[in-house]
py3Dmol code that shows the C-alpha trace and the ligand (Angstrom):
import py3Dmol

protein = """\
ATOM      1  CA  MET A   1     127.280 130.129 103.177  1.00  0.00           C
ATOM      2  CA  LYS A   2     123.879 131.435 102.396  1.00  0.00           C
ATOM      3  CA  ILE A   3     121.053 131.309 104.875  1.00  0.00           C
ATOM      4  CA  LYS A   4     118.057 130.395 102.898  1.00  0.00           C
ATOM      5  CA  LYS A   5     115.350 129.158 105.390  1.00  0.00           C
ATOM      6  CA  ALA A   6     113.514 130.998 108.149  1.00  0.00           C
ATOM      7  CA  ILE A   7     111.270 129.464 110.727  1.00  0.00           C
ATOM      8  CA  ILE A   8     108.499 131.696 111.771  1.00  0.00           C
ATOM      9  CA  PRO A   9     106.587 130.213 114.771  1.00  0.00           C
ATOM     10  CA  ILE A  10     102.996 131.260 114.907  1.00  0.00           C
ATOM     11  CA  ALA A  11     101.477 128.504 117.053  1.00  0.00           C
ATOM     12  CA  GLY A  12     101.062 130.738 120.090  1.00  0.00           C
ATOM     13  CA  LYS A  13      97.639 131.302 121.875  1.00  0.00           C
ATOM     14  CA  GLY A  14      97.820 135.114 121.611  1.00  0.00           C
ATOM     15  CA  THR A  15      96.206 135.684 124.852  1.00  0.00           C
ATOM     16  CA  ARG A  16      97.172 139.369 124.930  1.00  0.00           C
ATOM     17  CA  PHE A  17      95.039 139.832 121.854  1.00  0.00           C
ATOM     18  CA  LEU A  18      91.837 138.132 123.042  1.00  0.00           C
ATOM     19  CA  PRO A  19      89.026 138.146 122.173  1.00  0.00           C
ATOM     20  CA  ALA A  20      90.134 138.612 118.592  1.00  0.00           C
ATOM     21  CA  THR A  21      92.448 135.517 118.711  1.00  0.00           C
ATOM     22  CA  LYS A  22      89.600 133.389 119.982  1.00  0.00           C
ATOM     23  CA  GLU A  23      88.890 132.812 116.308  1.00  0.00           C
ATOM     24  CA  ILE A  24      91.565 134.300 114.147  1.00  0.00           C
ATOM     25  CA  ALA A  25      95.260 134.042 114.134  1.00  0.00           C
ATOM     26  CA  LYS A  26      96.952 137.046 115.566  1.00  0.00           C
ATOM     27  CA  GLU A  27      99.369 137.289 112.858  1.00  0.00           C
ATOM     28  CA  ILE A  28      96.560 137.883 110.276  1.00  0.00           C
ATOM     29  CA  ILE A  29      95.287 141.017 112.183  1.00  0.00           C
ATOM     30  CA  PRO A  30      96.150 144.085 110.136  1.00  0.00           C
ATOM     31  CA  ILE A  31      98.202 147.177 110.836  1.00  0.00           C
ATOM     32  CA  ILE A  32      95.647 149.296 108.873  1.00  0.00           C
ATOM     33  CA  ASN A  33      95.136 147.092 105.875  1.00  0.00           C
ATOM     34  CA  VAL A  34      98.212 144.749 105.935  1.00  0.00           C
ATOM     35  CA  PRO A  35      98.360 141.861 108.143  1.00  0.00           C
ATOM     36  CA  MET A  36     101.287 141.768 110.592  1.00  0.00           C
ATOM     37  CA  ILE A  37     102.574 138.670 109.186  1.00  0.00           C
ATOM     38  CA  HIS A  38     103.074 140.331 105.687  1.00  0.00           C
ATOM     39  CA  TYR A  39     105.708 142.588 107.181  1.00  0.00           C
ATOM     40  CA  ILE A  40     107.437 139.733 108.809  1.00  0.00           C
ATOM     41  CA  VAL A  41     107.473 137.623 105.682  1.00  0.00           C
ATOM     42  CA  LYS A  42     108.637 140.805 103.597  1.00  0.00           C
ATOM     43  CA  GLU A  43     111.593 141.229 105.978  1.00  0.00           C
ATOM     44  CA  ALA A  44     112.729 137.581 105.437  1.00  0.00           C
ATOM     45  CA  VAL A  45     112.267 137.960 101.675  1.00  0.00           C
ATOM     46  CA  GLU A  46     114.272 141.213 101.379  1.00  0.00           C
ATOM     47  CA  ALA A  47     117.162 139.603 103.407  1.00  0.00           C
ATOM     48  CA  GLY A  48     117.300 136.763 100.686  1.00  0.00           C
ATOM     49  CA  ILE A  49     115.262 133.955 102.647  1.00  0.00           C
ATOM     50  CA  GLU A  50     113.979 131.514 100.027  1.00  0.00           C
ATOM     51  CA  GLN A  51     111.690 129.370 102.117  1.00  0.00           C
ATOM     52  CA  ILE A  52     109.483 130.114 104.944  1.00  0.00           C
ATOM     53  CA  ILE A  53     108.479 127.415 107.393  1.00  0.00           C
ATOM     54  CA  PHE A  54     105.559 128.391 109.557  1.00  0.00           C
ATOM     55  CA  VAL A  55     105.163 126.422 112.750  1.00  0.00           C
ATOM     56  CA  THR A  56     101.366 126.543 113.135  1.00  0.00           C
ATOM     57  CA  ALA A  57      98.448 125.231 115.176  1.00  0.00           C
ATOM     58  CA  SER A  58      94.857 124.702 114.554  1.00  0.00           C
ATOM     59  CA  GLY A  59      92.879 127.685 113.278  1.00  0.00           C
ATOM     60  CA  LYS A  60      96.057 129.286 111.727  1.00  0.00           C
ATOM     61  CA  TYR A  61      95.156 128.262 108.038  1.00  0.00           C
ATOM     62  CA  ALA A  62      94.519 131.929 107.013  1.00  0.00           C
ATOM     63  CA  VAL A  63      98.415 132.693 107.431  1.00  0.00           C
ATOM     64  CA  GLU A  64      99.299 129.989 104.958  1.00  0.00           C
ATOM     65  CA  ASP A  65      96.292 130.903 102.625  1.00  0.00           C
ATOM     66  CA  TYR A  66      97.342 134.581 102.792  1.00  0.00           C
ATOM     67  CA  PHE A  67     100.722 133.588 100.774  1.00  0.00           C
ATOM     68  CA  ASP A  68      98.976 131.254  98.337  1.00  0.00           C
ATOM     69  CA  ARG A  69      97.270 132.343  95.144  1.00  0.00           C
ATOM     70  CA  ASN A  70      93.648 133.109  95.261  1.00  0.00           C
ATOM     71  CA  GLN A  71      92.454 132.410  91.652  1.00  0.00           C
ATOM     72  CA  GLU A  72      88.810 133.186  92.386  1.00  0.00           C
ATOM     73  CA  LEU A  73      89.609 136.575  93.655  1.00  0.00           C
ATOM     74  CA  GLU A  74      92.144 137.175  90.823  1.00  0.00           C
ATOM     75  CA  ALA A  75      89.672 136.187  88.326  1.00  0.00           C
ATOM     76  CA  PHE A  76      86.971 138.863  89.915  1.00  0.00           C
ATOM     77  CA  LEU A  77      89.489 141.666  90.087  1.00  0.00           C
ATOM     78  CA  GLU A  78      90.465 141.103  86.376  1.00  0.00           C
ATOM     79  CA  LYS A  79      86.849 140.939  85.287  1.00  0.00           C
ATOM     80  CA  ASN A  80      86.191 144.236  87.209  1.00  0.00           C
ATOM     81  CA  ASN A  81      89.290 145.834  85.757  1.00  0.00           C
ATOM     82  CA  LYS A  82      90.957 146.358  89.154  1.00  0.00           C
ATOM     83  CA  LEU A  83      94.240 145.902  87.800  1.00  0.00           C
ATOM     84  CA  LYS A  84      96.262 147.621  90.557  1.00  0.00           C
ATOM     85  CA  GLU A  85      94.612 145.431  93.174  1.00  0.00           C
ATOM     86  CA  LEU A  86      95.108 142.448  90.982  1.00  0.00           C
ATOM     87  CA  GLU A  87      98.778 143.096  90.719  1.00  0.00           C
ATOM     88  CA  LEU A  88      99.061 143.355  94.502  1.00  0.00           C
ATOM     89  CA  ILE A  89      97.205 140.217  95.270  1.00  0.00           C
ATOM     90  CA  LYS A  90      99.347 138.327  92.618  1.00  0.00           C
ATOM     91  CA  GLU A  91     102.492 139.559  94.120  1.00  0.00           C
ATOM     92  CA  ILE A  92     101.607 138.447  97.629  1.00  0.00           C
ATOM     93  CA  GLY A  93     100.668 134.873  96.314  1.00  0.00           C
ATOM     94  CA  SER A  94     104.128 134.596  94.785  1.00  0.00           C
ATOM     95  CA  MET A  95     106.268 136.425  97.322  1.00  0.00           C
ATOM     96  CA  VAL A  96     108.185 133.162  98.713  1.00  0.00           C
ATOM     97  CA  SER A  97     107.800 129.548  99.026  1.00  0.00           C
ATOM     98  CA  VAL A  98     105.850 128.682 102.250  1.00  0.00           C
ATOM     99  CA  THR A  99     105.579 125.339 103.982  1.00  0.00           C
ATOM    100  CA  SER A 100     104.206 124.507 107.345  1.00  0.00           C
ATOM    101  CA  VAL A 101     104.485 122.212 110.247  1.00  0.00           C
ATOM    102  CA  ARG A 102     102.215 121.557 113.091  1.00  0.00           C
ATOM    103  CA  GLN A 103     102.897 122.187 116.808  1.00  0.00           C
ATOM    104  CA  LYS A 104     100.217 119.929 118.289  1.00  0.00           C
ATOM    105  CA  GLU A 105     100.613 121.305 121.785  1.00  0.00           C
ATOM    106  CA  GLN A 106     101.939 124.766 122.643  1.00  0.00           C
ATOM    107  CA  LEU A 107     104.731 123.835 124.879  1.00  0.00           C
ATOM    108  CA  GLY A 108     106.776 126.927 124.335  1.00  0.00           C
ATOM    109  CA  LEU A 109     108.909 128.569 121.710  1.00  0.00           C
ATOM    110  CA  GLY A 110     111.791 126.304 122.117  1.00  0.00           C
ATOM    111  CA  HIS A 111     109.420 123.307 121.224  1.00  0.00           C
ATOM    112  CA  ALA A 112     107.938 125.161 118.421  1.00  0.00           C
ATOM    113  CA  VAL A 113     111.352 125.667 116.805  1.00  0.00           C
ATOM    114  CA  LEU A 114     112.119 121.945 117.274  1.00  0.00           C
ATOM    115  CA  MET A 115     109.008 121.040 115.246  1.00  0.00           C
ATOM    116  CA  ALA A 116     110.857 122.393 112.323  1.00  0.00           C
ATOM    117  CA  LYS A 117     113.935 120.256 112.656  1.00  0.00           C
ATOM    118  CA  ASP A 118     113.208 117.899 109.704  1.00  0.00           C
ATOM    119  CA  MET A 119     112.706 120.800 107.237  1.00  0.00           C
ATOM    120  CA  ILE A 120     116.212 122.467 108.030  1.00  0.00           C
ATOM    121  CA  GLY A 121     119.205 121.139 106.562  1.00  0.00           C
ATOM    122  CA  TYR A 122     122.819 121.475 107.988  1.00  0.00           C
ATOM    123  CA  GLU A 123     123.094 125.035 107.192  1.00  0.00           C
ATOM    124  CA  PRO A 124     122.371 127.846 109.742  1.00  0.00           C
ATOM    125  CA  PHE A 125     118.716 129.236 109.552  1.00  0.00           C
ATOM    126  CA  ALA A 126     116.726 132.321 110.714  1.00  0.00           C
ATOM    127  CA  VAL A 127     113.959 132.358 113.248  1.00  0.00           C
ATOM    128  CA  ILE A 128     111.635 135.141 113.320  1.00  0.00           C
ATOM    129  CA  LEU A 129     108.808 135.833 115.592  1.00  0.00           C
ATOM    130  CA  GLY A 130     105.609 136.304 113.832  1.00  0.00           C
ATOM    131  CA  ASP A 131     104.456 139.301 116.119  1.00  0.00           C
ATOM    132  CA  ASP A 132     107.614 141.441 116.432  1.00  0.00           C
ATOM    133  CA  ILE A 133     107.802 144.040 113.464  1.00  0.00           C
ATOM    134  CA  VAL A 134     111.192 145.558 113.018  1.00  0.00           C
ATOM    135  CA  VAL A 135     111.204 148.665 110.631  1.00  0.00           C
ATOM    136  CA  ASN A 136     114.459 149.341 108.785  1.00  0.00           C
ATOM    137  CA  ASP A 137     115.723 149.719 105.179  1.00  0.00           C
ATOM    138  CA  VAL A 138     118.298 146.952 105.766  1.00  0.00           C
ATOM    139  CA  PRO A 139     116.206 144.049 107.244  1.00  0.00           C
ATOM    140  CA  ALA A 140     117.029 143.342 110.983  1.00  0.00           C
ATOM    141  CA  ILE A 141     117.462 139.689 110.038  1.00  0.00           C
ATOM    142  CA  LYS A 142     119.889 140.476 107.169  1.00  0.00           C
ATOM    143  CA  GLN A 143     122.049 142.456 109.604  1.00  0.00           C
ATOM    144  CA  LEU A 144     122.260 139.310 111.790  1.00  0.00           C
ATOM    145  CA  MET A 145     123.047 137.142 108.750  1.00  0.00           C
ATOM    146  CA  ASP A 146     125.754 139.526 108.130  1.00  0.00           C
ATOM    147  CA  VAL A 147     127.438 139.038 111.625  1.00  0.00           C
ATOM    148  CA  SER A 148     127.024 135.291 111.243  1.00  0.00           C
ATOM    149  CA  VAL A 149     128.756 135.304 107.983  1.00  0.00           C
ATOM    150  CA  ALA A 150     131.694 137.386 109.530  1.00  0.00           C
ATOM    151  CA  HIS A 151     132.031 134.882 112.367  1.00  0.00           C
ATOM    152  CA  ASN A 152     132.210 131.634 110.407  1.00  0.00           C
ATOM    153  CA  GLY A 153     128.461 130.838 110.402  1.00  0.00           C
ATOM    154  CA  ALA A 154     128.028 131.251 114.141  1.00  0.00           C
ATOM    155  CA  SER A 155     124.514 131.779 115.649  1.00  0.00           C
ATOM    156  CA  VAL A 156     123.780 135.340 116.324  1.00  0.00           C
ATOM    157  CA  ILE A 157     120.970 136.635 118.586  1.00  0.00           C
ATOM    158  CA  GLY A 158     119.373 139.985 117.763  1.00  0.00           C
ATOM    159  CA  VAL A 159     119.211 142.369 120.731  1.00  0.00           C
ATOM    160  CA  MET A 160     117.933 145.750 121.510  1.00  0.00           C
ATOM    161  CA  GLU A 161     118.586 148.088 124.416  1.00  0.00           C
ATOM    162  CA  VAL A 162     115.739 148.291 126.864  1.00  0.00           C
ATOM    163  CA  PRO A 163     115.462 150.544 130.153  1.00  0.00           C
ATOM    164  CA  LYS A 164     116.821 148.759 133.067  1.00  0.00           C
ATOM    165  CA  GLU A 165     113.381 148.592 134.691  1.00  0.00           C
ATOM    166  CA  ASP A 166     111.953 146.579 131.731  1.00  0.00           C
ATOM    167  CA  THR A 167     114.615 143.784 131.935  1.00  0.00           C
ATOM    168  CA  LYS A 168     112.039 141.574 133.767  1.00  0.00           C
ATOM    169  CA  LYS A 169     109.888 141.362 130.617  1.00  0.00           C
ATOM    170  CA  TYR A 170     112.540 140.015 128.302  1.00  0.00           C
ATOM    171  CA  GLY A 171     115.375 137.412 128.004  1.00  0.00           C
ATOM    172  CA  ILE A 172     118.555 139.194 128.600  1.00  0.00           C
ATOM    173  CA  VAL A 173     121.846 138.331 127.084  1.00  0.00           C
ATOM    174  CA  LYS A 174     125.336 138.243 128.844  1.00  0.00           C
ATOM    175  CA  GLY A 175     128.749 138.499 127.238  1.00  0.00           C
ATOM    176  CA  GLU A 176     131.701 140.645 126.195  1.00  0.00           C
ATOM    177  CA  PHE A 177     131.570 143.367 123.677  1.00  0.00           C
ATOM    178  CA  ILE A 178     133.830 142.889 120.674  1.00  0.00           C
ATOM    179  CA  ASN A 179     132.946 146.123 119.200  1.00  0.00           C
ATOM    180  CA  ASN A 180     130.214 148.924 119.615  1.00  0.00           C
ATOM    181  CA  THR A 181     127.333 146.802 118.436  1.00  0.00           C
ATOM    182  CA  THR A 182     128.398 143.070 118.841  1.00  0.00           C
ATOM    183  CA  LEU A 183     129.083 140.744 121.845  1.00  0.00           C
ATOM    184  CA  LYS A 184     130.396 137.365 122.199  1.00  0.00           C
ATOM    185  CA  MET A 185     127.824 135.653 124.504  1.00  0.00           C
ATOM    186  CA  THR A 186     128.303 133.836 127.571  1.00  0.00           C
ATOM    187  CA  GLY A 187     124.740 133.154 128.295  1.00  0.00           C
ATOM    188  CA  MET A 188     121.261 134.314 128.800  1.00  0.00           C
ATOM    189  CA  VAL A 189     118.908 135.251 131.605  1.00  0.00           C
ATOM    190  CA  GLU A 190     115.120 134.815 131.383  1.00  0.00           C
ATOM    191  CA  LYS A 191     113.425 137.959 132.601  1.00  0.00           C
ATOM    192  CA  PRO A 192     115.775 139.042 135.325  1.00  0.00           C
ATOM    193  CA  ASN A 193     114.912 141.625 137.933  1.00  0.00           C
ATOM    194  CA  PRO A 194     116.895 144.912 137.009  1.00  0.00           C
ATOM    195  CA  GLU A 195     119.276 144.417 139.950  1.00  0.00           C
ATOM    196  CA  ASP A 196     120.191 140.894 138.643  1.00  0.00           C
ATOM    197  CA  ALA A 197     120.226 141.808 134.920  1.00  0.00           C
ATOM    198  CA  PRO A 198     123.802 141.293 133.437  1.00  0.00           C
ATOM    199  CA  THR A 199     122.851 143.921 130.797  1.00  0.00           C
ATOM    200  CA  ASN A 200     120.065 145.734 129.405  1.00  0.00           C
ATOM    201  CA  LEU A 201     120.198 143.842 126.010  1.00  0.00           C
ATOM    202  CA  ALA A 202     116.822 142.185 125.418  1.00  0.00           C
ATOM    203  CA  THR A 203     116.179 139.493 122.637  1.00  0.00           C
ATOM    204  CA  PRO A 204     112.855 140.658 120.863  1.00  0.00           C
ATOM    205  CA  GLY A 205     112.562 137.814 118.319  1.00  0.00           C
ATOM    206  CA  ARG A 206     115.331 137.702 115.715  1.00  0.00           C
ATOM    207  CA  TYR A 207     117.793 134.760 115.693  1.00  0.00           C
ATOM    208  CA  ILE A 208     120.289 133.120 113.282  1.00  0.00           C
ATOM    209  CA  LEU A 209     120.857 129.610 114.742  1.00  0.00           C
ATOM    210  CA  THR A 210     122.849 126.442 113.980  1.00  0.00           C
ATOM    211  CA  ARG A 211     121.791 123.034 113.778  1.00  0.00           C
ATOM    212  CA  GLU A 212     123.093 122.017 117.165  1.00  0.00           C
ATOM    213  CA  ILE A 213     120.266 123.894 118.725  1.00  0.00           C
ATOM    214  CA  PHE A 214     117.886 121.028 117.905  1.00  0.00           C
ATOM    215  CA  ASP A 215     119.870 118.432 119.800  1.00  0.00           C
ATOM    216  CA  ILE A 216     119.897 120.752 122.833  1.00  0.00           C
ATOM    217  CA  LEU A 217     116.147 121.571 122.438  1.00  0.00           C
ATOM    218  CA  GLU A 218     115.509 117.682 122.363  1.00  0.00           C
ATOM    219  CA  ASN A 219     117.106 117.433 125.743  1.00  0.00           C
ATOM    220  CA  ILE A 220     116.317 120.535 127.793  1.00  0.00           C
ATOM    221  CA  PRO A 221     113.859 120.221 130.657  1.00  0.00           C
ATOM    222  CA  ARG A 222     110.765 122.504 130.805  1.00  0.00           C
ATOM    223  CA  GLY A 223     111.711 125.933 132.041  1.00  0.00           C
ATOM    224  CA  ALA A 224     109.883 129.099 132.961  1.00  0.00           C
ATOM    225  CA  GLY A 225     106.120 128.804 132.695  1.00  0.00           C
ATOM    226  CA  ASN A 226     106.507 125.012 132.484  1.00  0.00           C
ATOM    227  CA  GLU A 227     107.427 125.541 128.691  1.00  0.00           C
ATOM    228  CA  TYR A 228     110.423 124.630 126.527  1.00  0.00           C
ATOM    229  CA  GLN A 229     112.305 127.726 126.415  1.00  0.00           C
ATOM    230  CA  LEU A 230     114.477 128.736 123.333  1.00  0.00           C
ATOM    231  CA  THR A 231     116.368 130.970 125.956  1.00  0.00           C
ATOM    232  CA  ASP A 232     117.392 127.852 127.864  1.00  0.00           C
ATOM    233  CA  ALA A 233     118.709 126.048 124.800  1.00  0.00           C
ATOM    234  CA  ILE A 234     120.506 129.246 123.643  1.00  0.00           C
ATOM    235  CA  ASN A 235     122.167 129.196 127.066  1.00  0.00           C
ATOM    236  CA  VAL A 236     123.572 125.656 126.722  1.00  0.00           C
ATOM    237  CA  LEU A 237     124.601 126.486 123.085  1.00  0.00           C
ATOM    238  CA  CYS A 238     126.767 129.322 124.461  1.00  0.00           C
ATOM    239  CA  ARG A 239     128.729 126.869 126.440  1.00  0.00           C
ATOM    240  CA  ASN A 240     129.672 124.715 123.478  1.00  0.00           C
ATOM    241  CA  LYS A 241     129.787 126.975 120.356  1.00  0.00           C
ATOM    242  CA  THR A 242     130.389 130.702 119.513  1.00  0.00           C
ATOM    243  CA  VAL A 243     127.085 132.582 120.008  1.00  0.00           C
ATOM    244  CA  MET A 244     127.258 136.498 119.118  1.00  0.00           C
ATOM    245  CA  ALA A 245     124.649 138.949 120.067  1.00  0.00           C
ATOM    246  CA  HIS A 246     124.177 141.916 117.776  1.00  0.00           C
ATOM    247  CA  LYS A 247     122.356 145.193 118.289  1.00  0.00           C
ATOM    248  CA  PHE A 248     120.400 145.503 115.080  1.00  0.00           C
ATOM    249  CA  ILE A 249     119.302 148.956 113.807  1.00  0.00           C
ATOM    250  CA  GLY A 250     115.590 149.372 113.398  1.00  0.00           C
ATOM    251  CA  GLU A 251     112.414 150.391 115.278  1.00  0.00           C
ATOM    252  CA  ARG A 252     110.690 147.281 116.938  1.00  0.00           C
ATOM    253  CA  PHE A 253     106.991 147.145 117.463  1.00  0.00           C
ATOM    254  CA  ASP A 254     105.650 144.271 119.830  1.00  0.00           C
ATOM    255  CA  THR A 255     102.532 143.906 117.813  1.00  0.00           C
ATOM    256  CA  GLY A 256     101.456 140.915 119.897  1.00  0.00           C
ATOM    257  CA  SER A 257     100.481 143.388 122.591  1.00  0.00           C
ATOM    258  CA  VAL A 258      97.873 145.992 122.344  1.00  0.00           C
ATOM    259  CA  PRO A 259     100.050 148.959 123.168  1.00  0.00           C
ATOM    260  CA  GLY A 260     102.763 147.810 120.621  1.00  0.00           C
ATOM    261  CA  TYR A 261     100.005 147.271 117.971  1.00  0.00           C
ATOM    262  CA  LEU A 262      98.596 150.753 118.567  1.00  0.00           C
ATOM    263  CA  ASP A 263     102.163 152.199 118.500  1.00  0.00           C
ATOM    264  CA  ALA A 264     102.739 150.506 115.014  1.00  0.00           C
ATOM    265  CA  THR A 265      99.332 151.510 113.581  1.00  0.00           C
ATOM    266  CA  ILE A 266      99.903 155.224 114.561  1.00  0.00           C
ATOM    267  CA  ASP A 267     103.545 155.171 113.188  1.00  0.00           C
ATOM    268  CA  PHE A 268     102.522 153.495 109.839  1.00  0.00           C
ATOM    269  CA  ALA A 269      99.409 155.843 109.340  1.00  0.00           C
ATOM    270  CA  LEU A 270     101.674 158.860 109.993  1.00  0.00           C
ATOM    271  CA  LYS A 271     104.405 157.639 107.690  1.00  0.00           C
ATOM    272  CA  ASP A 272     102.034 156.946 104.888  1.00  0.00           C
ATOM    273  CA  PRO A 273     100.960 160.199 102.947  1.00  0.00           C
ATOM    274  CA  ALA A 274      97.804 158.371 101.913  1.00  0.00           C
ATOM    275  CA  THR A 275      96.673 158.347 105.655  1.00  0.00           C
ATOM    276  CA  ARG A 276      98.757 160.900 107.403  1.00  0.00           C
ATOM    277  CA  GLU A 277      96.280 163.872 106.972  1.00  0.00           C
ATOM    278  CA  HIS A 278      93.371 161.830 107.881  1.00  0.00           C
ATOM    279  CA  LEU A 279      94.882 160.588 111.119  1.00  0.00           C
ATOM    280  CA  ILE A 280      95.986 163.994 112.229  1.00  0.00           C
ATOM    281  CA  GLU A 281      92.450 165.459 111.520  1.00  0.00           C
ATOM    282  CA  ALA A 282      90.860 162.631 113.372  1.00  0.00           C
ATOM    283  CA  VAL A 283      92.992 162.926 116.274  1.00  0.00           C
ATOM    284  CA  LYS A 284      92.367 166.733 116.547  1.00  0.00           C
ATOM    285  CA  LYS A 285      88.626 166.129 116.312  1.00  0.00           C
ATOM    286  CA  ARG A 286      88.634 163.655 119.100  1.00  0.00           C
ATOM    287  CA  PHE A 287      90.997 165.704 121.210  1.00  0.00           C
ATOM    288  CA  ASN A 288      88.278 168.459 120.999  1.00  0.00           C
ATOM    289  CA  LYS A 289      85.579 165.847 121.699  1.00  0.00           C
ATOM    290  CA  TYR A 290      87.090 164.505 124.848  1.00  0.00           C
ATOM    291  CA  GLY A 291      88.496 167.755 126.027  1.00  0.00           C
ATOM    292  CA  ILE A 292      92.109 166.620 125.803  1.00  0.00           C
ATOM    293  CA  THR A 293      94.839 169.232 125.528  1.00  0.00           C
ATOM    294  CA  LEU A 294      98.568 168.314 125.289  1.00  0.00           C
TER     295      LEU A 294
END
"""
ligand_1 = """\
29
UTP
P 104.584 134.645 122.921
O 105.173 134.655 124.229
O 104.246 136.041 122.243
O 103.000 133.933 123.038
O 105.178 133.698 121.935
P 101.643 134.047 122.265
O 100.807 132.890 122.431
O 101.855 134.260 120.819
O 101.153 135.454 122.765
P 100.365 135.757 124.271
O 101.700 136.043 125.061
O 99.728 134.646 124.840
O 99.577 137.007 124.101
C 106.248 134.184 121.102
C 106.227 133.525 119.644
O 106.329 132.213 119.919
C 105.311 131.598 119.202
C 104.125 132.581 119.240
O 103.246 132.242 118.115
C 104.832 133.908 119.224
O 105.079 134.047 117.696
N 104.911 130.219 120.014
C 104.739 130.495 121.463
C 104.688 129.168 119.497
O 104.622 128.987 118.152
N 104.442 127.968 120.202
C 104.263 128.050 121.634
O 103.948 127.140 122.240
C 104.552 129.295 122.195
"""
view = py3Dmol.view(width=600, height=400)
view.addModel(protein, "pdb")
view.setStyle({"model": 0}, {"cartoon": {"style": "trace"}})
view.addModel(ligand_1, "xyz")
view.setStyle({"model": 1}, {"stick": {}})
view.zoomTo()
view.show()
């Protein structure tokens, strides 16, 4: 069994990133000069995914265009002998096969995933959220794929530890540990208060799911926020099928929020020798300017 398809829902309104998201897709906003979505798709490609299915909405065309060839730009770069840039642009345009499906009304993540039903066959598939970047040598989604393979193609939900007081911000899993990093799930709770949280394991946006999830999504009622929640469907799936949760290795950035976006930007700038010195000097200068001492 090989997981070849990944659904990347990008139809959300991105209200935490207004006003930029009034006119542009959140996923195209760059961390320095690379759009967020580039990192998400790269993770999928490095995990062996062969087809990306974007669940899109109006105004998101730039995401699809980004992964397409741009003949005019290529000709311009070639003419001006900008061969390094030409290589980069061509590479992005041929990274992976991309298709898209529309979510006409933003009725929640569960509803968004359901929109891709007809593009998924009978094999398990990946779901990766378009605004959650995870940095690690072995892609987070590949780590989940490996757990799925080890459990006969079961669904696997990526989880990370969060401080107890933060459980109310996330879907939290419950279940029994079978080893240090993997649980057999018995259910999920959406945004519980710390005192009600069964664990401190949150689900930041990496899933391997089996086809049964679509039948469930077609039948669940609206949940939190009056939206069709993927969490509610996974809860039902746990009752009928094996669902594992796996603590993936990697640093996760919630780039859909302004603080998470800042964290990623600073981290990426410090990691890259081309920008590191500039950032350090720029910060020193502003610390002086604003009288900040650490
Ligand atoms: P979020 O909860 O982050 O919502 O959705 P959002 O609209 O993107 O951002 P905020 O909270 O308003 O700032 C999680 C993921 O699910 C997708 C989003 O695009 C995001 O990748 N999503 C959400 C959809 O595709 N459709 C929906 O109806 C809701």
